[in-house]
ROLUM-599191 format. One record per residue (C-alpha): residue number from 1; residue in one letter; x, y, z. Coordinates in steps of 0.2 Angstrom, whole numbers, plus 5000, padded with zeros to 4 digits. Example, Ala and Ser with C-alpha at 12.3 -4.5 7.8 and 13.67 -1.06 7.14 Angstrom:
<palum pos="1" code="A" px="5062" py="4978" pz="5039"/>
<palum pos="2" code="S" px="5068" py="4995" pz="5036"/>
REM end
This chain:
<palum pos="1" code="M" px="4812" py="4983" pz="5012"/>
<palum pos="2" code="R" px="4821" py="4976" pz="4997"/>
<palum pos="3" code="F" px="4838" py="4981" pz="4991"/>
<palum pos="4" code="T" px="4841" py="4984" pz="4972"/>
<palum pos="5" code="F" px="4855" py="4992" pz="4963"/>
<palum pos="6" code="G" px="4842" py="5004" pz="4955"/>
<palum pos="7" code="D" px="4839" py="5012" pz="4971"/>
<palum pos="8" code="L" px="4847" py="5028" pz="4977"/>
<palum pos="9" code="L" px="4856" py="5022" pz="4992"/>
<palum pos="10" code="K" px="4862" py="5031" pz="5008"/>
<palum pos="11" code="I" px="4875" py="5022" pz="5018"/>
<palum pos="12" code="T" px="4881" py="5029" pz="5035"/>
<palum pos="13" code="F" px="4898" py="5023" pz="5041"/>
<palum pos="14" code="F" px="4905" py="5024" pz="5059"/>
<palum pos="15" code="G" px="4924" py="5020" pz="5058"/>
<palum pos="16" code="L" px="4941" py="5023" pz="5066"/>
<palum pos="17" code="T" px="4946" py="5036" pz="5054"/>
<palum pos="18" code="I" px="4946" py="5041" pz="5035"/>
<palum pos="19" code="S" px="4954" py="5057" pz="5037"/>
<palum pos="20" code="S" px="4971" py="5052" pz="5043"/>
<palum pos="21" code="S" px="4982" py="5038" pz="5036"/>
<palum pos="22" code="W" px="4994" py="5040" pz="5051"/>
<palum pos="23" code="G" px="4998" py="5024" pz="5060"/>
<palum pos="24" code="N" px="4983" py="5014" pz="5054"/>
<palum pos="25" code="G" px="4978" py="5003" pz="5039"/>
<palum pos="26" code="H" px="4960" py="5009" pz="5039"/>
<palum pos="27" code="A" px="4959" py="5025" pz="5030"/>
<palum pos="28" code="T" px="4966" py="5020" pz="5013"/>
<palum pos="29" code="P" px="4954" py="5006" pz="5010"/>
<palum pos="30" code="Y" px="4939" py="5016" pz="5017"/>
<palum pos="31" code="R" px="4944" py="5030" pz="5005"/>
<palum pos="32" code="A" px="4945" py="5018" pz="4990"/>
<palum pos="33" code="I" px="4929" py="5010" pz="4993"/>
<palum pos="34" code="L" px="4919" py="5026" pz="4997"/>
<palum pos="35" code="R" px="4926" py="5034" pz="4982"/>
<palum pos="36" code="A" px="4920" py="5020" pz="4971"/>
<palum pos="37" code="L" px="4903" py="5019" pz="4980"/>
<palum pos="38" code="H" px="4901" py="5039" pz="4977"/>
<palum pos="39" code="R" px="4904" py="5036" pz="4959"/>
<palum pos="40" code="R" px="4889" py="5024" pz="4959"/>
<palum pos="41" code="G" px="4878" py="5038" pz="4965"/>
<palum pos="42" code="V" px="4878" py="5032" pz="4983"/>
<palum pos="43" code="H" px="4875" py="5046" pz="4997"/>
<palum pos="44" code="L" px="4888" py="5042" pz="5010"/>
<palum pos="45" code="V" px="4891" py="5049" pz="5028"/>
<palum pos="46" code="F" px="4906" py="5045" pz="5038"/>
<palum pos="47" code="Y" px="4906" py="5047" pz="5057"/>
<palum pos="48" code="E" px="4924" py="5048" pz="5064"/>
<palum pos="49" code="M" px="4929" py="5053" pz="5083"/>
<palum pos="50" code="D" px="4940" py="5068" pz="5082"/>
<palum pos="51" code="V" px="4954" py="5060" pz="5093"/>
<palum pos="52" code="P" px="4970" py="5070" pz="5096"/>
<palum pos="53" code="Y" px="4981" py="5057" pz="5088"/>
<palum pos="54" code="Y" px="4973" py="5058" pz="5071"/>
<palum pos="55" code="A" px="4969" py="5077" pz="5072"/>
<palum pos="56" code="R" px="4988" py="5081" pz="5073"/>
<palum pos="57" code="H" px="4991" py="5070" pz="5057"/>
<palum pos="58" code="R" px="4976" py="5073" pz="5047"/>
<palum pos="59" code="D" px="4976" py="5073" pz="5028"/>
<palum pos="60" code="F" px="4959" py="5082" pz="5026"/>
<palum pos="61" code="A" px="4945" py="5087" pz="5037"/>
<palum pos="62" code="S" px="4932" py="5086" pz="5023"/>
<palum pos="63" code="C" px="4931" py="5077" pz="5006"/>
<palum pos="64" code="E" px="4920" py="5077" pz="4990"/>
<palum pos="65" code="Y" px="4915" py="5059" pz="4991"/>
<palum pos="66" code="C" px="4907" py="5058" pz="5008"/>
<palum pos="67" code="D" px="4900" py="5069" pz="5022"/>
<palum pos="68" code="L" px="4913" py="5068" pz="5034"/>
<palum pos="69" code="E" px="4907" py="5071" pz="5052"/>
<palum pos="70" code="L" px="4921" py="5074" pz="5065"/>
<palum pos="71" code="Y" px="4914" py="5073" pz="5083"/>
<palum pos="72" code="S" px="4921" py="5075" pz="5100"/>
<palum pos="73" code="D" px="4911" py="5061" pz="5109"/>
<palum pos="74" code="W" px="4896" py="5051" pz="5105"/>
<palum pos="75" code="S" px="4884" py="5060" pz="5116"/>
<palum pos="76" code="S" px="4888" py="5077" pz="5106"/>
<palum pos="77" code="V" px="4883" py="5069" pz="5090"/>
<palum pos="78" code="R" px="4871" py="5055" pz="5095"/>
<palum pos="79" code="A" px="4855" py="5064" pz="5089"/>
<palum pos="80" code="T" px="4861" py="5069" pz="5072"/>
<palum pos="81" code="A" px="4870" py="5052" pz="5070"/>
<palum pos="82" code="L" px="4855" py="5042" pz="5074"/>
<palum pos="83" code="R" px="4844" py="5053" pz="5062"/>
<palum pos="84" code="H" px="4857" py="5050" pz="5048"/>
<palum pos="85" code="A" px="4856" py="5031" pz="5052"/>
<palum pos="86" code="T" px="4838" py="5030" pz="5052"/>
<palum pos="87" code="E" px="4837" py="5038" pz="5035"/>
<palum pos="88" code="S" px="4850" py="5026" pz="5029"/>
<palum pos="89" code="D" px="4848" py="5010" pz="5019"/>
<palum pos="90" code="I" px="4864" py="5003" pz="5026"/>
<palum pos="91" code="V" px="4873" py="5007" pz="5042"/>
<palum pos="92" code="V" px="4891" py="5001" pz="5044"/>
<palum pos="93" code="V" px="4901" py="5000" pz="5060"/>
<palum pos="94" code="G" px="4920" py="4997" pz="5058"/>
<palum pos="95" code="S" px="4932" py="4989" pz="5070"/>
<palum pos="96" code="Y" px="4942" py="5000" pz="5082"/>
<palum pos="97" code="T" px="4928" py="5013" pz="5081"/>
<palum pos="98" code="P" px="4929" py="5022" pz="5098"/>
<palum pos="99" code="E" px="4914" py="5018" pz="5108"/>
<palum pos="100" code="G" px="4909" py="5006" pz="5094"/>
<palum pos="101" code="A" px="4900" py="4994" pz="5105"/>
<palum pos="102" code="R" px="4889" py="5008" pz="5112"/>
<palum pos="103" code="I" px="4886" py="5015" pz="5096"/>
<palum pos="104" code="S" px="4880" py="4998" pz="5089"/>
<palum pos="105" code="D" px="4868" py="4996" pz="5103"/>
<palum pos="106" code="E" px="4859" py="5011" pz="5097"/>
<palum pos="107" code="L" px="4860" py="5007" pz="5079"/>
<palum pos="108" code="L" px="4855" py="4989" pz="5080"/>
<palum pos="109" code="A" px="4839" py="4995" pz="5089"/>
<palum pos="110" code="L" px="4834" py="5005" pz="5072"/>
<palum pos="111" code="P" px="4822" py="4994" pz="5062"/>
<palum pos="112" code="R" px="4825" py="5002" pz="5044"/>
<palum pos="113" code="P" px="4844" py="5001" pz="5040"/>
<palum pos="114" code="M" px="4853" py="4985" pz="5036"/>
<palum pos="115" code="H" px="4866" py="4982" pz="5050"/>
<palum pos="116" code="V" px="4884" py="4978" pz="5044"/>
<palum pos="117" code="F" px="4900" py="4976" pz="5055"/>
<palum pos="118" code="Y" px="4916" py="4978" pz="5045"/>
<palum pos="119" code="D" px="4931" py="4971" pz="5053"/>
<palum pos="120" code="L" px="4947" py="4976" pz="5047"/>
<palum pos="121" code="D" px="4956" py="4966" pz="5061"/>
<palum pos="122" code="T" px="4946" py="4951" pz="5062"/>
<palum pos="123" code="P" px="4960" py="4939" pz="5070"/>
<palum pos="124" code="V" px="4964" py="4952" pz="5083"/>
<palum pos="125" code="T" px="4945" py="4955" pz="5087"/>
<palum pos="126" code="L" px="4942" py="4937" pz="5089"/>
<palum pos="127" code="S" px="4957" py="4934" pz="5100"/>
<palum pos="128" code="H" px="4953" py="4948" pz="5111"/>
<palum pos="129" code="L" px="4934" py="4944" pz="5112"/>
<palum pos="130" code="N" px="4938" py="4927" pz="5119"/>
<palum pos="131" code="K" px="4945" py="4936" pz="5134"/>
<palum pos="132" code="G" px="4931" py="4949" pz="5136"/>
<palum pos="133" code="P" px="4921" py="4963" pz="5128"/>
<palum pos="134" code="L" px="4930" py="4976" pz="5117"/>
<palum pos="135" code="E" px="4926" py="4995" pz="5116"/>
<palum pos="136" code="Y" px="4920" py="4993" pz="5098"/>
<palum pos="137" code="L" px="4912" py="4975" pz="5099"/>
<palum pos="138" code="R" px="4904" py="4963" pz="5111"/>
<palum pos="139" code="R" px="4902" py="4945" pz="5107"/>
<palum pos="140" code="E" px="4884" py="4945" pz="5109"/>
<palum pos="141" code="Q" px="4882" py="4959" pz="5096"/>
<palum pos="142" code="I" px="4889" py="4948" pz="5082"/>
<palum pos="143" code="P" px="4873" py="4938" pz="5079"/>
<palum pos="144" code="E" px="4863" py="4955" pz="5079"/>
<palum pos="145" code="F" px="4871" py="4961" pz="5063"/>
<palum pos="146" code="D" px="4864" py="4957" pz="5046"/>
<palum pos="147" code="L" px="4881" py="4955" pz="5039"/>
<palum pos="148" code="Y" px="4898" py="4953" pz="5046"/>
<palum pos="149" code="L" px="4912" py="4959" pz="5033"/>
<palum pos="150" code="S" px="4929" py="4953" pz="5036"/>
<palum pos="151" code="F" px="4947" py="4959" pz="5030"/>
<palum pos="152" code="T" px="4952" py="4941" pz="5033"/>
<palum pos="153" code="G" px="4944" py="4926" pz="5024"/>
<palum pos="154" code="G" px="4947" py="4908" pz="5025"/>
<palum pos="155" code="D" px="4942" py="4898" pz="5040"/>
<palum pos="156" code="V" px="4939" py="4913" pz="5051"/>
<palum pos="157" code="L" px="4923" py="4916" pz="5041"/>
<palum pos="158" code="R" px="4916" py="4899" pz="5046"/>
<palum pos="159" code="R" px="4922" py="4902" pz="5064"/>
<palum pos="160" code="L" px="4912" py="4918" pz="5064"/>
<palum pos="161" code="E" px="4896" py="4909" pz="5058"/>
<palum pos="162" code="H" px="4898" py="4893" pz="5068"/>
<palum pos="163" code="H" px="4905" py="4898" pz="5085"/>
<palum pos="164" code="Y" px="4901" py="4917" pz="5086"/>
<palum pos="165" code="G" px="4884" py="4916" pz="5078"/>
<palum pos="166" code="A" px="4886" py="4928" pz="5063"/>
<palum pos="167" code="R" px="4871" py="4928" pz="5052"/>
<palum pos="168" code="A" px="4882" py="4930" pz="5036"/>
<palum pos="169" code="A" px="4901" py="4932" pz="5037"/>
<palum pos="170" code="R" px="4909" py="4937" pz="5020"/>
<palum pos="171" code="P" px="4926" py="4944" pz="5015"/>
<palum pos="172" code="L" px="4929" py="4961" pz="5010"/>
<palum pos="173" code="Y" px="4947" py="4962" pz="5007"/>
<palum pos="174" code="G" px="4959" py="4977" pz="5006"/>
<palum pos="175" code="C" px="4960" py="4986" pz="4990"/>
<palum pos="176" code="V" px="4969" py="5001" pz="4981"/>
<palum pos="177" code="D" px="4962" py="5016" pz="4972"/>
<palum pos="178" code="P" px="4973" py="5016" pz="4956"/>
<palum pos="179" code="D" px="4969" py="5035" pz="4954"/>
<palum pos="180" code="V" px="4980" py="5038" pz="4968"/>
<palum pos="181" code="Y" px="4992" py="5024" pz="4967"/>
<palum pos="182" code="H" px="5001" py="5022" pz="4951"/>
<palum pos="183" code="R" px="5018" py="5023" pz="4943"/>
<palum pos="184" code="V" px="5026" py="5040" pz="4944"/>
<palum pos="185" code="P" px="5044" py="5047" pz="4941"/>
<palum pos="186" code="K" px="5057" py="5042" pz="4954"/>
<palum pos="187" code="R" px="5062" py="5054" pz="4968"/>
<palum pos="188" code="A" px="5079" py="5054" pz="4975"/>
<palum pos="189" code="E" px="5073" py="5055" pz="4993"/>
<palum pos="190" code="F" px="5064" py="5039" pz="4991"/>
<palum pos="191" code="A" px="5077" py="5030" pz="4980"/>
<palum pos="192" code="C" px="5082" py="5013" pz="4988"/>
<palum pos="193" code="A" px="5085" py="4994" pz="4984"/>
<palum pos="194" code="L" px="5072" py="4989" pz="4997"/>
<palum pos="195" code="S" px="5058" py="4998" pz="5005"/>
<palum pos="196" code="Y" px="5046" py="4994" pz="5020"/>
<palum pos="197" code="V" px="5031" py="5004" pz="5024"/>
<palum pos="198" code="G" px="5023" py="4999" pz="5041"/>
<palum pos="199" code="T" px="5019" py="5005" pz="5058"/>
<palum pos="200" code="Y" px="5029" py="4997" pz="5072"/>
<palum pos="201" code="A" px="5020" py="4981" pz="5080"/>
<palum pos="202" code="S" px="5029" py="4970" pz="5091"/>
<palum pos="203" code="D" px="5023" py="4954" pz="5083"/>
<palum pos="204" code="R" px="5031" py="4960" pz="5067"/>
<palum pos="205" code="Q" px="5048" py="4964" pz="5075"/>
<palum pos="206" code="A" px="5056" py="4947" pz="5073"/>
<palum pos="207" code="K" px="5052" py="4947" pz="5054"/>
<palum pos="208" code="L" px="5057" py="4965" pz="5052"/>
<palum pos="209" code="E" px="5074" py="4960" pz="5060"/>
<palum pos="210" code="E" px="5076" py="4945" pz="5049"/>
<palum pos="211" code="L" px="5069" py="4951" pz="5032"/>
<palum pos="212" code="F" px="5074" py="4969" pz="5032"/>
<palum pos="213" code="L" px="5087" py="4975" pz="5045"/>
<palum pos="214" code="E" px="5098" py="4959" pz="5043"/>
<palum pos="215" code="P" px="5099" py="4961" pz="5025"/>
<palum pos="216" code="A" px="5103" py="4979" pz="5027"/>
<palum pos="217" code="R" px="5118" py="4975" pz="5038"/>
<palum pos="218" code="R" px="5124" py="4962" pz="5027"/>
<palum pos="219" code="Q" px="5123" py="4973" pz="5011"/>
<palum pos="220" code="S" px="5129" py="4989" pz="5017"/>
<palum pos="221" code="D" px="5132" py="4996" pz="5000"/>
<palum pos="222" code="L" px="5113" py="4996" pz="4996"/>
<palum pos="223" code="G" px="5101" py="5008" pz="5002"/>
<palum pos="224" code="F" px="5086" py="5003" pz="5013"/>
<palum pos="225" code="L" px="5071" py="5014" pz="5017"/>
<palum pos="226" code="L" px="5058" py="5011" pz="5031"/>
<palum pos="227" code="A" px="5043" py="5022" pz="5033"/>
<palum pos="228" code="G" px="5032" py="5020" pz="5048"/>
<palum pos="229" code="S" px="5028" py="5028" pz="5065"/>
<palum pos="230" code="L" px="5028" py="5022" pz="5083"/>
<palum pos="231" code="Y" px="5046" py="5014" pz="5082"/>
<palum pos="232" code="P" px="5055" py="5015" pz="5099"/>
<palum pos="233" code="L" px="5066" py="5031" pz="5100"/>
<palum pos="234" code="E" px="5080" py="5021" pz="5108"/>
<palum pos="235" code="W" px="5083" py="5010" pz="5093"/>
<palum pos="236" code="T" px="5099" py="5011" pz="5083"/>
<palum pos="237" code="W" px="5097" py="5008" pz="5065"/>
<palum pos="238" code="P" px="5110" py="5002" pz="5052"/>
<palum pos="239" code="P" px="5118" py="5017" pz="5044"/>
<palum pos="240" code="N" px="5111" py="5012" pz="5026"/>
<palum pos="241" code="V" px="5093" py="5013" pz="5033"/>
<palum pos="242" code="R" px="5084" py="5029" pz="5030"/>
<palum pos="243" code="R" px="5069" py="5033" pz="5041"/>
<palum pos="244" code="F" px="5053" py="5042" pz="5038"/>
<palum pos="245" code="E" px="5041" py="5043" pz="5053"/>
<palum pos="246" code="H" px="5027" py="5046" pz="5041"/>
<palum pos="247" code="V" px="5024" py="5046" pz="5022"/>
<palum pos="248" code="A" px="5007" py="5054" pz="5017"/>
<palum pos="249" code="P" px="4997" py="5044" pz="5004"/>
<palum pos="250" code="G" px="5000" py="5057" pz="4991"/>
<palum pos="251" code="Q" px="5018" py="5052" pz="4991"/>
<palum pos="252" code="H" px="5016" py="5033" pz="4992"/>
<palum pos="253" code="S" px="5017" py="5031" pz="4973"/>
<palum pos="254" code="A" px="5033" py="5041" pz="4973"/>
<palum pos="255" code="L" px="5040" py="5030" pz="4987"/>
<palum pos="256" code="Y" px="5036" py="5014" pz="4978"/>
<palum pos="257" code="S" px="5041" py="5020" pz="4961"/>
<palum pos="258" code="S" px="5058" py="5024" pz="4968"/>
<palum pos="259" code="S" px="5060" py="5007" pz="4976"/>
<palum pos="260" code="R" px="5069" py="4993" pz="4967"/>
<palum pos="261" code="A" px="5058" py="4982" pz="4977"/>
<palum pos="262" code="T" px="5047" py="4983" pz="4993"/>
<palum pos="263" code="L" px="5044" py="4971" pz="5007"/>
<palum pos="264" code="N" px="5027" py="4966" pz="5015"/>
<palum pos="265" code="I" px="5027" py="4959" pz="5033"/>
<palum pos="266" code="T" px="5011" py="4952" pz="5040"/>
<palum pos="267" code="R" px="5006" py="4954" pz="5058"/>
<palum pos="268" code="Q" px="5007" py="4937" pz="5068"/>
<palum pos="269" code="E" px="4988" py="4935" pz="5072"/>
<palum pos="270" code="M" px="4984" py="4939" pz="5053"/>
<palum pos="271" code="A" px="4997" py="4928" pz="5046"/>
<palum pos="272" code="A" px="4991" py="4914" pz="5058"/>
<palum pos="273" code="S" px="4973" py="4915" pz="5051"/>
<palum pos="274" code="G" px="4979" py="4917" pz="5033"/>
<palum pos="275" code="Y" px="4969" py="4925" pz="5019"/>
<palum pos="276" code="C" px="4974" py="4942" pz="5025"/>
<palum pos="277" code="P" px="4982" py="4953" pz="5012"/>
<palum pos="278" code="S" px="4988" py="4970" pz="5018"/>
<palum pos="279" code="G" px="4983" py="4985" pz="5008"/>
<palum pos="280" code="R" px="5002" py="4987" pz="5005"/>
<palum pos="281" code="F" px="5002" py="4973" pz="4993"/>
<palum pos="282" code="F" px="4989" py="4981" pz="4982"/>
<palum pos="283" code="E" px="4997" py="4999" pz="4983"/>
<palum pos="284" code="A" px="5014" py="4993" pz="4979"/>
<palum pos="285" code="A" px="5008" py="4982" pz="4964"/>
<palum pos="286" code="A" px="4997" py="4996" pz="4957"/>
<palum pos="287" code="C" px="5013" py="5006" pz="4956"/>
<palum pos="288" code="G" px="5022" py="4992" pz="4947"/>
<palum pos="289" code="T" px="5034" py="4989" pz="4961"/>
<palum pos="290" code="P" px="5041" py="4971" pz="4964"/>
<palum pos="291" code="I" px="5035" py="4964" pz="4980"/>
<palum pos="292" code="F" px="5044" py="4953" pz="4993"/>
<palum pos="293" code="T" px="5033" py="4945" pz="5006"/>
<palum pos="294" code="D" px="5032" py="4933" pz="5020"/>
<palum pos="295" code="Y" px="5021" py="4918" pz="5017"/>
<palum pos="296" code="W" px="5003" py="4914" pz="5024"/>
<palum pos="297" code="E" px="4990" py="4902" pz="5019"/>
<palum pos="298" code="G" px="4979" py="4909" pz="5005"/>
<palum pos="299" code="L" px="4992" py="4921" pz="4998"/>
<palum pos="300" code="D" px="4990" py="4912" pz="4981"/>
<palum pos="301" code="T" px="4972" py="4917" pz="4981"/>
<palum pos="302" code="F" px="4977" py="4935" pz="4978"/>
<palum pos="303" code="F" px="4993" py="4933" pz="4968"/>
<palum pos="304" code="D" px="5003" py="4920" pz="4958"/>
<palum pos="305" code="V" px="5017" py="4917" pz="4970"/>
<palum pos="306" code="Q" px="5028" py="4910" pz="4956"/>
<palum pos="307" code="H" px="5026" py="4923" pz="4943"/>
<palum pos="308" code="E" px="5020" py="4939" pz="4952"/>
<palum pos="309" code="L" px="5030" py="4941" pz="4968"/>
<palum pos="310" code="S" px="5043" py="4934" pz="4978"/>
<palum pos="311" code="V" px="5041" py="4924" pz="4995"/>
<palum pos="312" code="V" px="5055" py="4927" pz="5007"/>
<palum pos="313" code="R" px="5059" py="4918" pz="5023"/>
<palum pos="314" code="T" px="5077" py="4922" pz="5027"/>
<palum pos="315" code="P" px="5090" py="4936" pz="5025"/>
<palum pos="316" code="E" px="5098" py="4925" pz="5011"/>
<palum pos="317" code="D" px="5081" py="4925" pz="5002"/>
<palum pos="318" code="V" px="5079" py="4943" pz="5002"/>
<palum pos="319" code="L" px="5098" py="4947" pz="4996"/>
<palum pos="320" code="S" px="5095" py="4933" pz="4983"/>
<palum pos="321" code="C" px="5079" py="4941" pz="4977"/>
<palum pos="322" code="L" px="5088" py="4958" pz="4976"/>
<palum pos="323" code="S" px="5101" py="4951" pz="4965"/>
<palum pos="324" code="V" px="5088" py="4945" pz="4952"/>
<palum pos="325" code="P" px="5090" py="4955" pz="4935"/>
<palum pos="326" code="A" px="5080" py="4971" pz="4935"/>
<palum pos="327" code="E" px="5070" py="4967" pz="4919"/>
<palum pos="328" code="E" px="5064" py="4950" pz="4928"/>
<palum pos="329" code="L" px="5058" py="4959" pz="4943"/>
<palum pos="330" code="R" px="5050" py="4971" pz="4932"/>
<palum pos="331" code="Q" px="5040" py="4959" pz="4922"/>
<palum pos="332" code="A" px="5034" py="4950" pz="4938"/>
<palum pos="333" code="A" px="5028" py="4967" pz="4945"/>
<palum pos="334" code="G" px="5019" py="4971" pz="4928"/>
<palum pos="335" code="R" px="5009" py="4955" pz="4930"/>
<palum pos="336" code="A" px="5005" py="4959" pz="4948"/>
<palum pos="337" code="R" px="5000" py="4976" pz="4943"/>
<palum pos="338" code="Q" px="4988" py="4969" pz="4930"/>
<palum pos="339" code="R" px="4980" py="4957" pz="4942"/>
<palum pos="340" code="T" px="4978" py="4971" pz="4955"/>
<palum pos="341" code="L" px="4969" py="4982" pz="4942"/>
<palum pos="342" code="E" px="4958" py="4968" pz="4938"/>
<palum pos="343" code="E" px="4954" py="4961" pz="4955"/>
<palum pos="344" code="H" px="4959" py="4972" pz="4969"/>
<palum pos="345" code="T" px="4953" py="4990" pz="4966"/>
<palum pos="346" code="G" px="4941" py="5000" pz="4977"/>
<palum pos="347" code="E" px="4929" py="4999" pz="4962"/>
<palum pos="348" code="R" px="4930" py="4980" pz="4963"/>
<palum pos="349" code="R" px="4927" py="4981" pz="4983"/>
<palum pos="350" code="A" px="4912" py="4992" pz="4981"/>
<palum pos="351" code="Q" px="4905" py="4980" pz="4969"/>
<palum pos="352" code="E" px="4907" py="4966" pz="4981"/>
<palum pos="353" code="F" px="4901" py="4976" pz="4996"/>
<palum pos="354" code="L" px="4884" py="4980" pz="4987"/>
<palum pos="355" code="A" px="4883" py="4961" pz="4981"/>
<palum pos="356" code="R" px="4886" py="4956" pz="4999"/>
<palum pos="357" code="C" px="4873" py="4968" pz="5005"/>
<palum pos="358" code="E" px="4861" py="4962" pz="4992"/>
<palum pos="359" code="E" px="4864" py="4944" pz="4997"/>
<palum pos="360" code="A" px="4861" py="4948" pz="5016"/>
<palum pos="361" code="F" px="4845" py="4957" pz="5011"/>
<palum pos="362" code="R" px="4839" py="4941" pz="5003"/>
<palum pos="363" code="L" px="4844" py="4931" pz="5017"/>
<palum pos="364" code="K" px="4835" py="4942" pz="5029"/>
<palum pos="365" code="D" px="4819" py="4942" pz="5018"/>
<palum pos="366" code="V" px="4819" py="4923" pz="5018"/>
<palum pos="367" code="A" px="4822" py="4922" pz="5038"/>
<palum pos="368" code="A" px="4807" py="4935" pz="5040"/>
<palum pos="369" code="E" px="4796" py="4924" pz="5028"/>
<palum pos="370" code="V" px="4800" py="4908" pz="5038"/>
<palum pos="371" code="H" px="4796" py="4916" pz="5055"/>
<palum pos="372" code="S" px="4779" py="4924" pz="5048"/>
REM end
């Protein structure tokens, strides 16, 4: 089978979640990419296990751009899912998909579709695979996929091919849907000097303390806002820090637009690998919000670190950046927004996804001819 852009494509995804943005960074990039694929006429099916955690915090149970199939366990949906997969041109299994390794075993046995693994957590995946199999992936499955797409780029792509046997490892970074994330009027409940949007993670805690909580303590006359779930209940927060356990995607634009600036903090394993932009970068930039961020290798691949955002390493850096004149921050944010709209949208990632798949189809054809 040859892949061309003129074909009416069907793609079936098996992922962690697209229906709930609560406590995960998977739903919003999936939504942006799938919306863009849908606009190109692709028929999309997304299989998501109906786990209680996300069911309690679901943004929707159906959507207009894909057939969302919620299921209780793999055995209950296996026959229908395999029929969809057999009819598909491409099947995609995402990282952290419940029972993902078991599902991949069955999908990889199907001869028709192209098989893609989309890892939105590559450094974490590889670190854990060195200790043993994961629920969503086993090391010996990696060479069986026609294409391994990674949220993280740089050297990790070479490791995937040279040490893990991936046939083709290519980046597919985070992104934003500018129809959802854009500048809106400020709202009083979100007004602050500095916001931070992020679920609790122990390996981000030291930087959260240094780059967010300590500046809040030192600058008690300024308002700080933290939106994210799973933080320990026993924590005591500075009095000028407002907490939101969850802010739905529909309110993110208002949160960012109401922030003088917003902070990005990268998980330790992701930062160590580099080339790992969080979706928060692109969402905040699309809203025209000034961004302060920790540094990691490859950051300048996505933004101009001198003119589009501010790198911060200490509480003093954060407070210094907050004292920059508003117009200077606004101009930097405008440049970051323009770059994001040109390079980091769901439309751009959908285009890259199809190009990566087309390349993998060609490689598969060449390999078949060599062995024929």
